[in-house]
C-alpha positions as CSV (number, residue, x, y, z in Angstrom):
1,M,72.4,-100.4,62.8
2,P,71.9,-99.1,66.4
3,P,69.1,-96.7,67.0
4,D,69.6,-92.9,66.8
5,P,70.5,-91.8,70.4
6,S,68.8,-88.4,69.8
7,R,65.3,-90.0,69.6
8,R,63.2,-92.0,72.1
9,L,63.5,-95.7,71.8
10,T,60.4,-97.6,70.9
11,Q,59.2,-101.2,71.4
12,R,59.9,-101.6,67.7
13,D,63.5,-100.8,68.3
14,I,63.7,-103.3,71.2
15,A,62.1,-106.0,69.1
16,R,64.5,-105.4,66.2
17,L,67.6,-105.5,68.5
18,A,66.4,-108.6,70.3
19,G,65.3,-110.3,67.1
20,V,61.7,-110.9,68.2
21,S,58.3,-109.5,67.3
22,Q,56.9,-106.3,68.8
23,T,54.1,-108.4,70.4
24,T,56.7,-110.4,72.3
25,V,58.3,-107.2,73.7
26,S,54.8,-106.0,74.7
27,L,54.0,-109.2,76.6
28,V,57.3,-109.1,78.4
29,L,57.0,-105.5,79.4
30,N,53.4,-105.9,80.6
31,N,54.1,-109.1,82.6
32,R,51.1,-110.7,81.0
33,A,50.0,-113.8,83.0
34,D,50.1,-116.0,79.8
35,A,53.5,-114.7,78.7
36,E,55.6,-117.3,80.4
37,S,53.8,-120.1,78.7
38,R,54.0,-118.4,75.3
39,I,57.6,-117.1,75.4
40,P,60.6,-119.3,75.9
41,A,62.7,-118.3,78.9
42,E,65.8,-117.7,76.7
43,T,63.8,-115.3,74.5
44,R,62.4,-113.4,77.5
45,D,65.9,-113.1,79.0
46,R,67.2,-111.7,75.7
47,V,64.4,-109.1,75.5
48,L,65.1,-108.0,79.1
49,R,68.8,-107.8,78.4
50,V,68.3,-105.5,75.5
51,I,66.0,-103.3,77.6
52,T,68.6,-103.1,80.3
53,E,71.5,-102.4,77.9
54,T,69.6,-99.7,76.0
55,G,68.0,-98.0,79.0
56,Y,64.6,-98.3,77.4
57,V,61.7,-96.8,79.4
58,A,58.2,-97.9,78.4
59,D,55.7,-95.2,77.6
60,P,53.5,-95.3,80.7
61,A,50.4,-94.1,78.9
62,A,50.7,-96.8,76.3
63,R,51.1,-99.5,79.0
64,R,48.0,-98.2,80.8
65,L,46.0,-98.2,77.6
66,A,47.1,-101.7,76.9
67,A,45.8,-102.8,80.2
68,G,42.5,-101.0,79.6
69,R,43.3,-98.5,82.5
70,N,45.0,-95.1,82.7
71,R,45.9,-95.3,86.5
72,I,43.9,-92.1,87.2
73,L,41.7,-92.2,90.3
74,G,38.8,-89.7,90.6
75,V,37.9,-87.9,93.8
76,F,34.3,-86.5,94.1
77,T,33.2,-84.3,97.0
78,Y,29.6,-83.7,97.8
79,E,30.5,-80.5,99.6
80,P,33.3,-77.9,99.3
81,V,36.5,-79.1,100.9
82,F,38.8,-76.2,100.3
83,P,37.0,-73.2,101.8
84,S,38.4,-72.3,105.3
85,A,35.1,-73.3,106.9
86,T,35.6,-77.0,106.1
87,G,39.2,-77.2,104.9
88,D,40.6,-78.2,108.2
89,F,38.2,-81.1,108.6
90,Y,38.7,-82.5,105.1
91,H,42.4,-81.9,104.8
92,P,43.5,-85.2,106.6
93,F,41.3,-87.2,104.3
94,L,42.8,-85.6,101.2
95,V,46.3,-86.1,102.6
96,G,45.7,-89.8,103.1
97,I,44.2,-90.1,99.6
98,E,47.2,-88.4,98.0
99,E,49.7,-90.4,99.9
100,S,48.2,-93.7,98.9
101,A,47.7,-92.7,95.3
102,E,51.4,-91.6,95.1
103,H,52.5,-94.9,96.7
104,R,50.6,-96.8,94.1
105,G,51.8,-94.8,91.2
106,C,48.3,-93.3,90.4
107,D,47.3,-89.7,89.5
108,L,44.3,-88.0,91.1
109,L,41.6,-86.2,89.2
110,L,39.3,-84.0,91.3
111,F,35.8,-83.9,89.7
112,T,34.7,-80.3,89.9
113,S,32.3,-79.8,87.0
114,A,29.2,-81.1,88.8
115,P,26.6,-78.4,88.9
116,V,24.6,-77.7,92.1
117,V,20.9,-78.4,91.5
118,D,18.3,-77.8,94.2
119,G,21.1,-77.4,96.7
120,R,22.7,-80.8,95.8
121,K,25.8,-81.9,93.8
122,R,25.5,-85.1,91.8
123,V,28.1,-87.4,90.5
124,Y,25.9,-88.1,87.5
125,H,25.0,-85.1,85.4
126,Q,24.7,-84.3,81.7
127,D,28.5,-83.8,81.2
128,H,29.9,-86.1,83.9
129,R,33.4,-87.4,83.2
130,L,33.6,-90.4,85.5
131,R,35.0,-92.6,82.8
132,L,38.2,-90.5,82.6
133,A,39.2,-92.3,85.8
134,D,39.5,-96.0,86.5
135,G,37.5,-95.5,89.7
136,C,36.4,-92.9,92.2
137,V,36.7,-92.0,95.9
138,L,33.5,-90.4,97.2
139,L,33.8,-87.9,100.0
140,G,31.1,-86.0,102.0
141,R,29.0,-86.1,105.1
142,E,25.9,-87.2,103.2
143,L,26.0,-88.9,99.7
144,D,23.2,-88.8,97.1
145,R,21.2,-92.0,97.2
146,E,20.4,-92.0,93.5
147,D,24.1,-91.7,92.7
148,L,25.0,-94.6,95.0
149,T,22.3,-96.8,93.5
150,R,23.4,-96.1,89.9
151,L,27.1,-96.6,90.8
152,V,26.3,-100.0,92.4
153,S,24.1,-101.1,89.5
154,E,26.6,-100.1,86.8
155,G,29.5,-101.7,88.5
156,Y,31.7,-98.6,88.3
157,P,34.5,-99.0,90.8
158,F,34.1,-96.6,93.7
159,V,34.8,-96.5,97.5
160,S,33.0,-94.1,99.9
161,V,34.9,-92.4,102.7
162,G,32.4,-93.1,105.5
163,R,29.9,-95.9,106.1
164,R,26.9,-95.9,103.8
165,D,23.7,-97.9,103.9
166,D,23.0,-100.3,101.0
167,A,21.9,-98.7,97.8
168,G,20.4,-101.5,95.7
169,G,23.4,-103.6,96.9
170,P,26.3,-103.2,99.3
171,V,28.2,-99.9,99.1
172,P,32.0,-100.2,99.4
173,Y,33.3,-98.0,102.1
174,V,36.0,-97.2,104.7
175,G,34.3,-95.6,107.7
176,A,34.9,-94.9,111.4
177,D,33.5,-97.2,114.0
178,Y,31.4,-94.5,115.7
179,R,29.2,-97.0,117.6
180,A,32.1,-98.6,119.4
181,A,33.8,-95.2,120.1
182,V,30.6,-93.8,121.6
183,R,29.9,-96.9,123.7
184,E,33.5,-96.6,125.1
185,L,32.9,-93.0,126.1
186,V,29.6,-93.9,127.8
187,D,31.3,-96.7,129.7
188,R,34.0,-94.3,130.9
189,A,31.4,-91.8,132.1
190,R,29.4,-94.4,133.9
191,A,32.5,-95.8,135.5
192,L,33.2,-92.3,137.0
193,G,29.7,-92.3,138.5
194,H,27.5,-90.5,135.9
195,E,24.1,-92.1,136.2
196,R,22.4,-89.7,133.7
197,V,24.3,-89.4,130.5
198,A,22.5,-87.3,127.8
199,Y,23.0,-86.9,124.1
200,L,23.1,-83.5,122.4
201,G,22.4,-83.9,118.7
202,Q,20.0,-85.0,116.0
203,G,20.7,-88.7,116.1
204,T,19.2,-89.0,112.6
205,G,20.2,-88.0,109.1
206,P,23.6,-89.1,107.7
207,E,24.9,-92.5,108.6
208,S,27.6,-90.9,110.8
209,Y,25.0,-89.3,113.1
210,V,22.9,-92.5,113.1
211,D,25.9,-94.6,114.2
212,R,26.9,-92.2,116.9
213,H,23.4,-92.2,118.4
214,R,23.0,-95.9,118.1
215,G,26.2,-96.5,120.1
216,Y,24.8,-94.1,122.8
217,A,21.3,-95.8,122.9
218,E,22.9,-99.2,123.2
219,A,25.0,-98.2,126.2
220,V,22.6,-96.0,128.2
221,P,19.6,-97.5,130.1
222,A,17.5,-94.4,130.0
223,P,18.6,-92.3,126.9
224,V,18.0,-88.5,127.0
225,L,18.1,-86.8,123.6
226,V,18.4,-83.1,123.5
227,A,18.2,-81.2,120.2
228,P,21.0,-78.8,119.4
229,G,20.3,-75.2,118.5
230,D,19.8,-72.6,121.2
231,P,22.5,-73.5,123.8
232,A,20.5,-71.9,126.7
233,A,17.5,-74.0,125.9
234,A,19.7,-77.1,125.6
235,L,21.3,-76.5,128.9
236,D,17.9,-76.0,130.5
237,R,16.7,-79.4,129.2
238,L,19.9,-81.1,130.3
239,L,19.6,-79.8,133.8
240,A,15.9,-80.6,134.0
241,A,16.7,-84.2,133.0
242,G,19.2,-84.5,135.8
243,A,22.1,-85.1,133.4
244,T,25.6,-84.8,134.8
245,A,27.4,-85.7,131.5
246,V,26.5,-85.0,127.9
247,L,27.8,-86.4,124.6
248,S,27.8,-83.7,121.9
249,E,27.3,-84.9,118.3
250,E,28.9,-81.7,116.9
251,Y,32.0,-80.1,118.3
252,A,30.6,-76.6,117.8
253,D,27.6,-77.4,119.9
254,A,29.9,-78.6,122.7
255,V,31.7,-75.3,122.7
256,A,28.5,-73.3,122.8
257,L,27.1,-75.5,125.6
258,A,30.3,-75.1,127.7
259,G,30.1,-71.3,127.2
260,Q,26.5,-71.3,128.4
261,A,27.3,-73.4,131.4
262,R,30.2,-71.3,132.5
263,G,28.1,-68.2,132.0
264,R,25.7,-69.6,134.6
265,G,28.5,-70.3,137.1
266,L,28.6,-74.0,136.4
267,S,32.0,-75.8,136.2
268,V,33.0,-78.1,133.4
269,P,33.5,-80.9,134.2
270,G,32.6,-80.6,137.9
271,D,28.9,-79.7,137.5
272,L,28.6,-80.9,133.9
273,S,30.9,-83.1,131.9
274,I,30.9,-82.5,128.2
275,V,32.3,-85.0,125.7
276,T,32.7,-84.5,122.0
277,L,32.0,-87.2,119.4
278,G,34.6,-86.4,116.7
279,D,36.8,-83.6,115.3
280,P,35.5,-80.1,114.6
281,T,33.8,-79.9,111.2
282,R,34.5,-76.2,111.0
283,P,36.9,-73.9,112.9
284,V,35.5,-73.1,116.4
285,P,37.7,-70.9,118.7
286,T,37.9,-72.3,122.2
287,D,40.3,-72.7,125.0
288,I,38.8,-76.0,126.2
289,D,40.5,-79.3,125.8
290,F,37.5,-81.5,125.3
291,T,37.4,-85.2,126.1
292,G,36.1,-87.3,123.3
293,F,37.5,-89.2,120.3
294,L,39.4,-88.4,117.1
295,I,38.3,-89.7,113.7
296,P,41.0,-91.6,111.8
297,R,40.6,-89.3,108.8
298,R,44.0,-89.7,107.2
299,E,43.9,-93.4,107.5
300,M,40.4,-93.5,106.1
301,G,41.5,-91.6,103.0
302,R,44.6,-93.8,102.6
303,Q,42.6,-97.1,103.0
304,A,39.9,-95.9,100.6
305,V,42.5,-95.5,97.8
306,E,44.0,-98.9,98.6
307,D,40.6,-100.6,98.5
308,L,39.7,-98.8,95.3
309,T,42.8,-99.9,93.4
310,E,42.3,-103.5,94.5
311,L,38.6,-103.2,93.3
312,I,39.8,-101.9,89.9
313,E,42.1,-104.9,89.6
314,G,39.1,-107.2,90.0
315,G,39.0,-107.5,93.8
316,T,36.0,-107.9,96.0
317,P,34.1,-104.7,97.3
318,L,35.0,-104.2,100.9
319,Q,33.3,-102.5,103.9
320,R,35.7,-101.5,106.6
321,L,35.3,-99.7,109.9
322,L,38.4,-98.2,111.5
323,P,38.7,-97.6,115.3
324,C,38.6,-94.0,116.6
325,E,41.3,-92.8,119.0
326,Y,40.3,-91.8,122.5
327,A,41.2,-88.2,123.4
328,R,41.6,-87.8,127.1
329,G,41.0,-84.1,127.3
330,A,39.9,-82.3,130.5
331,T,36.1,-82.2,130.3
332,L,35.1,-85.6,131.7
333,A,35.4,-86.2,135.5
334,A,33.4,-87.7,138.3
335,P,30.4,-85.6,139.1
336,T,30.6,-83.4,142.2
337,H,27.0,-84.2,142.9
338,T,24.1,-86.1,141.3
339,R,20.9,-84.5,140.1
340,G,17.6,-86.2,139.7
341,P,15.1,-85.2,137.0
342,R,13.1,-82.1,137.9
343,A,9.4,-82.6,138.4
């Protein structure tokens, strides 16, 4: 007797119509690697023919559970990504994550229950729900070292957006190649005749800062590090060092420095070239088209999900650095004159 068309077909219905066991139907539906050796080709074809004729659609939740996975990928952010102060910076990462998850037929779960303790968010807390997802993408400027160490030791599948130092073992990541991008900018400045190229920033802290400064230090014979903060004091130090070009670790610091230089009657880039080392991390109003580089944010998010799904399937943890894109802008030019360090 044919199944009742008013109810959903089950694997049991398909098994009965094909004259096989429900286990055989399950093996065929899930493309089990050992199915071909266990199921005669004629039987397999018969099951597939019944599936086609009846229009049967497998319950996706059941198939995921049978494989020990639910095809849900977690996303954990160590800092807020939706407030307007940071939303513009993180949006491309999230777009790439969403696009890749959709392409691979996965759902995304944003972990938001982590409490802030001592000013920090942690993946692991009393009520963490990591196991709801097959794996997790980690997003944030600076990740908690204890979290990374535990994730590595427990073998939970995860990929960091951004390069991370080892934490009891290699940390899977998709990062931006800041060292190479900064070296390229220094080479461009020196080719234009800038003999004193300075660096405005911390140069320490998160791996992204360390990598930027390392690229600078590798390319400049006599590095000049100027701490950010008061733009007037920073400009004084730059002029005293005889710098004609400066690389700004943070976009906002470049905007403040350019405003200070203009206020003193200095031209940018004639008297002082100012180069930015990445996209704005928060909205900063400016009419200046800065020279610098763009972080491949969307591609980093997309690639992180791709690597995570392969890791979940038993692949090898990967560490990738993607090239940054040069932004020509209008703030790097040959110096109108050279300045030596002030005595």
